[in-house]
C-alpha positions as CSV (number, residue, x, y, z in Angstrom):
1,X,103.3,132.2,88.7
2,X,101.1,130.9,91.6
3,X,101.6,130.4,95.2
4,X,104.6,128.4,96.5
5,X,104.3,124.8,97.6
6,X,103.5,125.7,101.1
7,X,102.8,129.3,102.2
8,X,102.1,130.2,105.8
9,X,99.9,133.3,105.2
10,X,96.3,132.7,106.3
11,X,93.8,132.0,103.5
12,X,90.1,131.3,103.2
13,X,87.8,129.8,100.6
14,X,87.2,133.4,99.3
15,X,91.0,133.6,98.5
16,X,91.0,130.1,97.1
17,X,88.2,130.9,94.6
18,X,90.2,133.9,93.3
19,X,93.3,131.8,92.3
20,X,93.8,130.8,88.7
21,X,91.9,127.7,87.6
22,X,95.0,126.0,86.3
23,X,96.7,126.2,89.8
24,X,95.5,123.5,92.1
25,X,95.8,124.0,95.9
26,X,94.3,122.6,99.1
27,X,93.8,124.7,102.1
28,X,94.3,123.2,105.5
29,X,93.5,125.5,108.5
30,X,94.2,128.5,106.3
31,X,97.6,127.2,105.0
32,X,97.8,126.8,101.2
33,X,99.4,123.6,99.8
34,X,100.1,123.4,96.1
35,X,98.9,120.1,94.6
36,X,101.6,118.0,92.9
37,X,102.0,118.0,89.1
38,X,100.1,115.3,87.3
39,X,100.2,112.0,89.2
40,X,101.8,108.9,87.9
41,X,100.1,106.4,85.6
42,X,99.9,103.9,88.5
43,X,98.3,106.5,90.8
44,X,95.7,107.4,88.1
45,X,94.9,103.8,87.4
46,X,94.3,103.1,91.1
47,X,92.2,106.2,91.5
48,X,90.2,105.4,88.3
49,X,89.6,101.8,89.2
50,X,88.7,102.6,92.8
51,X,86.2,105.2,91.6
52,X,84.7,102.9,89.0
53,X,84.1,100.1,91.4
54,X,82.6,102.3,94.1
55,X,80.5,104.3,91.8
56,X,79.2,101.2,90.1
57,X,78.3,99.6,93.5
58,X,76.4,102.7,94.5
59,X,74.3,102.9,91.4
60,X,70.6,103.3,92.4
61,X,71.6,104.1,96.0
62,X,71.4,107.5,97.7
63,X,75.2,107.8,98.1
64,X,77.3,109.4,95.3
65,X,81.0,108.9,94.5
66,X,83.2,111.7,93.2
67,X,86.8,111.8,92.0
68,X,89.4,114.7,92.2
69,X,89.4,117.4,91.5
70,X,86.3,118.0,93.6
71,X,86.3,120.6,96.4
72,X,85.5,119.4,99.9
73,X,84.9,122.4,102.2
74,X,85.3,121.5,105.9
75,X,84.1,124.3,108.1
76,X,85.0,124.3,111.8
77,X,81.5,125.4,112.8
78,X,78.8,127.1,110.9
79,X,81.0,129.9,109.3
80,X,80.0,131.2,105.9
81,X,81.7,129.6,102.9
82,X,84.0,132.6,102.3
83,X,85.4,132.2,105.8
84,X,86.0,128.4,105.6
85,X,89.8,127.8,105.8
86,X,90.0,124.1,105.0
87,X,89.3,122.9,101.4
88,X,90.7,119.6,100.3
89,X,90.5,117.5,97.1
90,X,90.5,113.8,98.0
91,X,91.3,111.3,95.3
92,X,88.0,109.5,95.7
93,X,85.1,110.3,98.1
94,X,81.5,109.3,98.8
95,X,78.8,111.6,100.1
96,X,75.5,110.1,101.3
97,X,73.8,113.3,102.5
98,X,72.6,115.1,99.4
99,X,72.1,118.3,101.3
100,X,75.9,118.7,101.6
101,X,76.3,118.9,97.8
102,X,76.2,122.1,95.8
103,X,77.6,123.2,92.4
104,X,81.0,123.9,94.1
105,X,81.5,120.4,95.6
106,X,80.6,119.3,99.1
107,X,80.3,121.3,102.3
108,X,80.9,119.1,105.3
109,X,82.5,115.7,105.9
110,X,82.1,113.0,103.2
111,X,81.1,109.6,104.5
112,X,84.2,107.9,102.9
113,X,87.5,109.2,101.6
114,X,90.3,107.4,99.8
115,X,93.8,108.9,99.1
116,X,96.4,107.1,96.9
117,X,99.8,108.0,98.4
118,X,102.5,109.5,96.3
119,X,105.9,110.7,97.3
120,X,104.9,114.4,97.0
121,X,101.7,114.0,99.1
122,X,102.3,111.1,101.5
123,X,103.3,113.3,104.5
124,X,100.2,115.5,104.1
125,X,97.9,112.5,103.6
126,X,99.3,110.5,106.4
127,X,99.5,113.2,109.1
128,X,97.8,116.5,108.2
129,X,94.8,115.3,106.3
130,X,94.3,112.3,108.7
131,X,93.8,114.8,111.5
132,X,91.6,117.1,109.4
133,X,89.3,114.2,108.3
134,X,89.1,112.9,111.9
135,X,88.2,116.4,113.2
136,X,85.6,116.9,110.4
137,X,83.9,113.6,111.1
138,X,84.8,111.5,108.0
139,X,83.5,108.1,108.9
140,X,86.0,106.0,107.0
141,X,89.4,107.0,105.5
142,X,91.4,104.7,103.3
143,X,95.1,105.3,102.5
144,X,96.3,103.2,99.6
145,X,100.1,102.5,99.5
146,X,100.7,101.6,95.8
147,X,104.4,100.6,96.2
148,X,103.8,98.3,99.1
149,X,100.3,97.2,97.8
150,X,98.8,97.9,101.2
151,X,95.7,99.8,102.3
152,X,95.3,101.4,105.8
153,X,91.7,101.8,106.9
154,X,90.8,104.3,109.6
155,X,87.2,104.1,111.0
156,X,85.8,106.8,113.2
157,X,84.7,105.5,116.6
158,X,83.6,108.0,119.3
159,X,85.1,110.8,117.2
160,X,88.5,109.3,116.8
161,X,90.3,107.0,114.3
162,X,92.5,105.0,116.6
163,X,94.8,102.4,115.0
164,X,94.2,101.6,111.3
165,X,93.3,98.2,110.0
166,X,96.1,97.4,107.5
167,X,95.7,94.8,104.8
168,X,97.3,93.8,101.5
169,X,95.6,94.7,98.2
170,X,94.5,91.1,97.6
171,X,91.1,89.5,97.3
172,X,88.5,92.1,98.2
173,X,87.8,94.6,100.9
174,X,84.4,95.9,102.0
175,X,83.9,99.6,102.6
176,X,82.6,99.5,106.2
177,X,80.4,102.6,106.0
178,X,78.9,101.7,102.6
179,X,76.8,98.5,102.8
180,X,77.2,96.4,99.7
181,X,80.3,98.2,98.5
182,X,83.4,96.0,98.1
183,X,86.6,96.7,96.3
184,X,88.1,93.8,94.2
185,X,91.9,94.2,94.2
186,X,92.4,91.6,91.6
187,X,91.8,94.1,88.8
188,X,94.3,96.7,90.1
189,X,97.8,96.9,88.5
190,X,100.6,95.0,90.3
């Protein structure tokens, strides 16, 4: 048996690495959050298609796309990895600075992150992780609302996200921080 859904004891990346591989958690400011059981088919289709389109558009470019599970360590300053207390696993992410990548994932803010909302993770994605990504310096954060077929796009300006741009999943949508990368919504499930 692993940790409960939400445990208030303080944890670090050193603790996180000692947990069983079959148990998936995210750490946010030292608090452990259990990842939901396997996502729905719709969620997986959205994640897969989003990753496919973005990774294909980035072929031959210095930026790289990744899909969960992939650890993103977000240090507050320059603390050693074992002291990092925030480790998240975004659904899809892009890293353009190769020096941030290592065998364990990425250390530092990705350039672009996308999360597909599900009932079990919506609150954390909409509130907690939004603040974490803003603090860490993620340049662009997309929240996909599969039920409503909406996407909320947060862009970092002067260190803050401000109000999101909200659009329907129709036509196409350019990733602002990744020139030449556009998502075609017509191939996503209805």
